[in-house]
N, C-alpha and C positions, 0 to 999 in steps of 0.2 A: 898144164894140161894134168888131167886125172890119167893114173894108170889104172886100168879097170881088171887086168889081168891078174888074177890073184886068187889063189884057192881058199884065201881067207876072208875075201869081200862076201857080206851076206846079202841075200836079195835085195834087205831092205836099203842097204848103203848103196847098193848098184841104182835101185829107183831114185835114189836122193840125186845120185851122179848124173843119171839121165836127165832127170828135171833140169840140173843145172847146164848140162850141155844143151839141151832144148832151149832153155832161158836165154843163155849167151849166144845162141845162134851159131853154134860151132859145128857145121855139116860133117866134118870129116870125122870128129869126135865121136858125134850123135851115129853117124854110121858104123863105127866101131862097134856100137854096142848093139846092133841089130844083126839077126840071124840071116844067111845068103838065102832061105826059102820062108822069110817072113811073110805075113799077110797083115796088111794094114787096114782098117776099115775106118772111115773119118766122118765125122758128126755131119757133112754134108751130102752123104751118100755115097762118095765114091769108094771104090776098092783100089788096094794096090798090092799086086802079086809079085811078090821077089824085090829083092835089094834095089834091083835097077829103078823098078816104077816108084817105091819108097822114097829113093832117093831125090827122083823128079819131082815127086809132091812135097817133100820137105822143102828143097830148094825153093821151089816155087814160092811156098809159104814163107819161107825166108826172106825171099826177094820184096814180096809183096807188103808183109808186114813190117812196119818198121818202128823201132823203139818199142819193141815187144816186152813184156812182162808173161811169163807162164809160170802156172803154180800147178801142184797136185796138192789135194786137200782131203782130209777124211779117209786117208788111206787104210784100207783092211786087207789083211791077208788071208786068203780061203784055204790055202794050201801050199807048204813048204817041205820040200824032200830034198835029198840029194842032186836029184837032176832035172826038177822042176818046180815052180812056184808061180803062183796065180795070184793077183790082188785086183781090188776095185777100188776106186777113188771117184773123187769129183775135181775136174781141171777148170781152170778160167785163165784165159788171155787177155791182156787189153795192149792197146797200140796205135799206130795212126796206118790207115791207108788211104793213099790219095790225099795226104796232107789232113784227113780228118779221122778224127777219134772212133775208135773201132772196139768191139769185145765180143767174146763169147764165153760160152760157159758150158758144162754138161758131164756127162758120167763117163767113165772110163775103166776098162778090162785090160790089163796086160798080163800076159804070159811068159814066162821066162823059160828058157833051156838053159842047162849048166853041160858046157863042152870044151874039153881041152882046157878045164882050169878058169874057165870065164863063164859068168851069165850073160844071156843074149835076150833081146826081145825076140820071141818067135812069132808072138801075135799081140796087136794092140787094135782094139776097139774103143771108139769114142762116140757118143752119142749125145744127142740133144738133153737137157734137163727134162725130167719127167716129175710126175708127182712124187711127194717122200713116201717112203715106205710105210705103210700102216701098223706093222708092229716093229717097234723101235725095241723090242726085247730081244732081236735077232743076234747072236753072238758069233762073231765072227773069230774064229781060232784056227791057226795052223793045224791040220791033220795029223802032222808026223810030230814023232817025239823027238827027234834028232835034229830038232831045229836050233839054229846058232843064235842065241840072242844079243843083242846088242845095247 
């Protein structure tokens, strides 16, 4: 079990741990990484406001999708400060639903808040794939100079 409550964990390490708990269908640990007042928007168009609604949605996904592999790729940090961090990424999942292969992918945005010595997801927005960016020269760098590098 991962211990997330630490003043030394970076947002980058937090997202890696979050990906791992989701990938392993560790519901309790995943929920420990989500703020009580979080808002999640899923790629199916559903919205989940507060931790209870998010728990129901995640539990349902964990129950329906068997043998799931979930991954976050192309992670880019838009901003990191002492109390907030925001990143964008691509996600992909594969598994089985009703004993048939299933998969999905898309783009994600996560906003983290730092409270009482721990990072928590305050917002997650997953959307379907879109056309690639036309300008590949966009430079995504954290906007804070006090970022802890790993």
